[in-house]
Structures are given as C-alpha cells and as structure tokens.
C-alpha positions, -999 to 999 in steps of 0.1 A, spaced: -125 -502 388 -89 -511 397 -60 -488 405 -33 -494 378 -6 -489 404 -20 -518 424 -20 -540 392 16 -528 386 26 -540 421 4 -572 420 2 -585 384 1 -622 394 -26 -616 420 -46 -596 395 -44 -623 369 -51 -651 394 -83 -632 404 -94 -630 368 -87 -667 364 -112 -674 391 -137 -656 370 -127 -677 340 -111 -647 323 -78 -645 305 -48 -627 321 -48 -590 314 -19 -576 334 7 -578 307 -14 -558 282 -24 -533 308 11 -528 321 24 -524 285 0 -495 280 8 -482 315 45 -482 306 38 -463 274 17 -438 293 44 -432 319 70 -427 292 47 -403 274 43 -384 307 80 -382 312 86 -369 277 58 -344 281 73 -331 314 107 -328 298 92 -308 269 73 -286 293 104 -280 314 125 -272 283 98 -248 270 98 -229 303 136 -226 304 138 -216 267 111 -189 273 133 -175 301 164 -176 278 145 -156 251 142 -127 276 179 -129 284 189 -130 247 166 -101 239 182 -81 267 216 -89 254 204 -79 219 213 -113 206 185 -115 180 198 -146 163 197 -166 195 164 -151 205 148 -161 171 163 -196 174 148 -199 209 114 -187 197 114 -213 170 123 -239 195 95 -228 218 70 -229 189 81 -264 181 79 -275 217 43 -261 218 34 -285 191 53 -314 207 35 -307 240 1 -306 223 8 -339 206 22 -353 238 -9 -343 258 -32 -360 232 -10 -391 233 -12 -393 271 -50 -388 269 -53 -415 243 -33 -440 265 -53 -430 296 -85 -437 277 -73 -471 265 -64 -481 300 -96 -467 314 -117 -485 288 -100 -518 295 -104 -514 332 -141 -503 329 -151 -538 318 -130 -558 342 -151 -573 370 -142 -572 407 -120 -599 420 -136 -625 443 -125 -629 479 -105 -660 490 -135 -678 505 -157 -675 474 -161 -710 458 -147 -714 423 -172 -725 397 -187 -718 363 -223 -714 373 -250 -718 400 -242 -755 403 -211 -746 422 -229 -723 448 -227 -736 484 -255 -736 509 -247 -716 540 -279 -722 560 -315 -733 556 -343 -718 577 -379 -730 580 -396 -762 569 -417 -762 537 -453 -767 544 -469 -801 536 -500 -796 514 -530 -819 514 -535 -808 478 -514 -800 448 -501 -764 453 -505 -740 424 -481 -715 410 -487 -678 418 -500 -669 384 -526 -696 386 -537 -684 420 -537 -647 410 -556 -652 378 -582 -674 394 -588 -647 420 -592 -622 392 -566 -599 407 -535 -606 385 -540 -597 348 -512 -604 324 -534 -600 293 -543 -565 301 -507 -556 308 -497 -572 275 -521 -550 256 -507 -519 273 -470 -527 274 -462 -562 260 -447 -592 275 -432 -593 310 -456 -569 326 -485 -575 350 -515 -556 363 -523 -562 400 -557 -553 413 -576 -550 445 -562 -570 474 -531 -581 455 -522 -545 447 -527 -537 484 -506 -567 494 -477 -555 473 -480 -520 489 -482 -537 523 -451 -558 518 -431 -527 508 -442 -508 539 -436 -538 561 -400 -541 548 -392 -505 551 -405 -504 587 -381 -533 596 -351 -516 579 -357 -481 592 -363 -491 628 -337 -478 653 -305 -499 649 -303 -529 672 -277 -555 667 -281 -568 631 -314 -551 626 -326 -516 614 -306 -484 613 -313 -475 576 -323 -441 564 -352 -441 540 -346 -423 508 -369 -414 478 -343 -413 450 -344 -404 413 -355 -432 390 -337 -416 360 -299 -414 362 -271 -401 340 -242 -421 325 -218 -414 352 -242 -427 379 -247 -460 361 -210 -462 354 -203 -456 391 -221 -488 402 -207 -509 373 -238 -510 351 -221 -491 323 -205 -496 300 -206 -534 300 -243 -540 307 -260 -512 287 -282 -538 269 -297 -548 302 -309 -513 309 -337 -491 295 -326 -457 281 -347 -427 274 -346 -406 242 -330 -378 263 -301 -400 274 -312 -409 309 -312 -445 322 -341 -460 341 -326 -476 372 -324 -514 373 -324 -511 410 -322 -483 436 -286 -494 442 -276 -470 414 -292 -439 430 -284 -448 466 -247 -457 461 -241 -425 441 -253 -404 470 -216 -404 482 -200 -399 448 -172 -373 446 -173 -368 483 -147 -370 511 -166 -381 542 -154 -379 577 -147 -412 593 -172 -404 620 -200 -403 594 -196 -440 587 -214 -463 584 -240 -448 562 -270 -470 555 -297 -461 529 -329 -479 519 -355 -472 493 -386 -487 477 -387 -480 440 -399 -493 407 -370 -510 389 -366 -515 352 -346 -543 334 -346 -553 297 -340 -590 307 -319 -591 275 -305 -625 284 -337 -641 297 -353 -653 265 -374 -684 272 -368 -682 310 -398 -677 334 -420 -665 306 -451 -671 327 -459 -651 358 -441 -624 378 -407 -640 384 -389 -621 357 -404 -587 347 -393 -556 328 -408 -535 357 -409 -546 393 -408 -531 428 -379 -537 451 -367 -525 485 -330 -519 483 -304 -517 510 -271 -499 505 -243 -495 530 -212 -473 529 -185 -483 555 -148 -484 563 -129 -512 545 -123 -531 577 -160 -532 584 -171 -545 550 -174 -582 558 -192 -577 591 -216 -553 574 -222 -579 547 -233 -604 573 -255 -578 590 -272 -568 557 -279 -604 548 -293 -611 583 -316 -580 579 -329 -593 545 -335 -627 561 -354 -611 590 -382 -601 566 -387 -638 555 -385 -650 591 -413 -626 602 -434 -636 572 -429 -673 581 -414 -681 546 -389 -710 543 -356 -700 527 -320 -709 522 -289 -687 520 -264 -695 493 -228 -683 488 -224 -677 451 -194 -691 432 -171 -670 410 -191 -678 379 -225 -667 393 -216 -635 412 -222 -600 399 -198 -578 381 -191 -554 410 -191 -580 438 -163 -594 458 -186 -618 476 -224 -624 473 -250 -642 493 -283 -651 475 -313 -657 496 -337 -682 480 -373 -685 491 -393 -717 489 -420 -717 462 -442 -748 466 -459 -742 433 -425 -747 416 -413 -772 441 -380 -752 442 -361 -724 460 -359 -692 439 -338 -661 445 -355 -633 464 -325 -613 475 -288 -609 466 -265 -592 491 -230 -582 479 -199 -565 493 -180 -546 466 -149 -534 485 -136 -501 469 -146 -512 434 -175 -489 430 -159 -462 452 -131 -458 428 -155 -454 399 -174 -427 419 -144 -411 437 -161 -418 471 -136 -415 499 -133 -407 536 -108 -390 559 -94 -409 588 -103 -395 622 -68 -389 636 -48 -386 604 -47 -367 572 -49 -400 552 -78 -403 527 -91 -437 517 -118 -451 495 -149 -463 512 -163 -498 509 -198 -502 494 -224 -529 498 -259 -535 484 -287 -560 488 -324 -566 482 -344 -563 513 -365 -577 495 -377 -580 459 -414 -571 466 -430 -589 437 -411 -621 444 -421 -618 481 -457 -615 470 -453 -646 449 -439 -665 479 -468 -654 501 -494 -665 475 -478 -699 470 -469 -707 507 -502 -694 522 -526 -708 495 -556 -728 506 -574 -757 488 -602 -733 477 -577 -710 460 -579 -683 487 -547 -669 503 -542 -665 541 -525 -632 550 -494 -637 572 -501 -623 607 -472 -598 604 -489 -583 574 -525 -580 587 -520 -546 603 -508 -533 569 -539 -549 552 -565 -532 574 -569 -564 594 -578 -585 564 -570 -622 571 -577 -638 538 -578 -629 501 -606 -648 484 -624 -645 451 -653 -619 453 
C-alpha cells in the first residue's frame, strides 16, 4: 500500500516504478481523486466551522430576543447539518475509491532488480554444489515414491481430488524429519547469518484484514481457499506471522523481530492448469517452514541477504546442489521490492526448480497493517520493514532428497544430517 502523499510528491517516480512492472501510469488518476478528496475535506471543514459559529450566534440572538434572526440561524444550522452529512459521505466515497485503487497496486521494484517480462529475464546470483553424475537414468520423485509404496496419489485423489498426496511410512517420517531439521537450524541462537528466529505455532485460519495486510487480498482471492464462515486458509505462514505486529507501535529496541513456523499451507493453484500435474511439485496442500523478519528500514537489505543465506544453509547441510536467482520485475511477487528465488537441482527433471523465495517488502505490508516503531531517542514514529521467505518448502525438499539420493535399485539414501531425525535410518528401501 502506498501513501497518497508520497505519490503526490513523486508522481513521476511512482509511474516509472509501475512501468517496470509493465503497468500503465496511475498517478494522474489517483491525484485527480486526491484533489477532489482534499477539496471535499476543505468544504466539509468550512461547513463544520460555520455550523459551530452559527450555533453560538443562535444563543446570542435568543438572548437579545431577536427571534427572526434566531430562526434564520436555526434554519441555516439545519441545512448545514445536511451539507455536512453529504460531505462526510462524499469524502468517504472518495477515500474508498483511492483505497480500492491503491489496494491492487503492486510494490515498486528496487533499482537493482532486472527489468523483464518473465522468468527468462531472471539473473543468476550464485550456484552452489555440483549435480551428481548417475550411472543410471535418474527417476522423478513420484516414480520413486510410488515404487517404494510410500507415495499414494490415487488414494489422495479418492479422498480429496487432484493435487493431493498421501505419504506413508518412512516418507511421512522423512517429511516430519525435514521440518524439524529446518526449525532447529532457524531457531538456533543467532550467530552471524544463521539462527535467531522464534518458533511460532500460528493460526491456519485468518480474517480478511490479515490476508489484506500481507497483500493477498483483494487481488489474489482466487488463489486462496475460503471457508463457509468467511475465514481464509493461509497460503503460507507469512500471513499469520507478519500480522503478529499489526496495529502496533514497537520500540526500536525490540527490532529486529524474527519468526519461523512450520505449517500446512493451502493454495488453489488457480493459474496452474496443466502445470506439474504429476507428483508433488504443485499441490493444494503442502507443508512449509516460513521465515518472517520485521526490521528497521535501514536494515532491510542486509536482513534480506541474511534470510536468503539461512534458507541456503538448509540445502548446504543436506548436500543438495542449488542456484540463487534474482527475480526480474515481471516474475517477482505483488508485495515484494526485491526477491531471491533459490532453485534446487532435480536430476529426475534435469532442471533447477524453485524451493524458496525470499523477499524484502519495505513498508508496503506495514502500511496495510499499520505496523510501526518509535525511534529510540526521538518521538518520531515510522513504519517497519517486513521480509518473508521459505526456509524451506518441506515437500519440495523431500522431492529433492528423493531424486538426488536415489540408488539404482530404487532405494533412497538418507542424508547424514537427517539420520538423527530418522532414528538412525540410513536408507529407505521397499519392504
């Protein structure tokens, strides 16, 4: 959400930012509404001032027994009451028009974000690890999981339909192990670019204002699941975690705040028809470990690098090759100023696929949530900067482990870092 005053002072900059997103200029239309709103406010204030002064004059006229003047003033006050009521409604209508327009305007990209229409314009920042050379043709995760008898899409389809899966036995335990492994990394005592996050068990159902605060509503309602009692199922724990600071004025000394949670996530995948129809890549329900940071504006970019490094650390400890991409303007999310995607190597697909997305949002979400902080040595109150990232998508990490650690006989070696979480199990094989 943008401050209309900032747009008033920076119309060209606002439109230039929209142009990078391949959007038409909007400042002229917004400022026309803003001018009408300010004029309405001025007229309303004038009417209120005149009503107050006329009310005082009525008392004086009554005291002077000037009934003619008193009645005229009473008539004027009555008319002003109607004028004020209409003026207040007009102001609210204009406020709503401006708010509705701003609610669907995405955040503006930072200067170093590459300009482009889609993922083809993303740029590689770094590549870590060397993909394994197989002496056999590597299989995709669903082939491996089904052959083990531990990944059942047919049963899930009978229960819930397409884009669901049932994991059994060692694979169910592997998913649980991965989540615990990630949380232990993120919640370890802060050291450099690692740890320092507070684990949270947040609500999975949220109200409109919470989904609005992170930018999921109103523009992306079709991507969400809604209950019959008007709750929204979270598409990611970002919604719940970021809203922990909504409508608060924090002390500067409280920052940074860092939260992490492992939750089920729910997405309609409305725009994913025909994409990744087999397997676990794109599901309606999946598990993810989320990272959310709340910091001072001047610390936002450094925190973005820190968060990304922490997500990468999970892949390093699991020995999974990956690359980190800086997303272009056409591929980044609605609320983001700048986003890194971490893509893990999947030998079964012979491709890198997204496993984490880490974004810095500036004060975009904070304004929607009214999340602010008070400077330590001043009375000034400012909006916080928010960040979010996957640390990681648990299901996709499971996929990466299956494909990268598969053996010729279809068994799966357990990465050494995970074996303590798997009761010492070293290999998953068909019973």
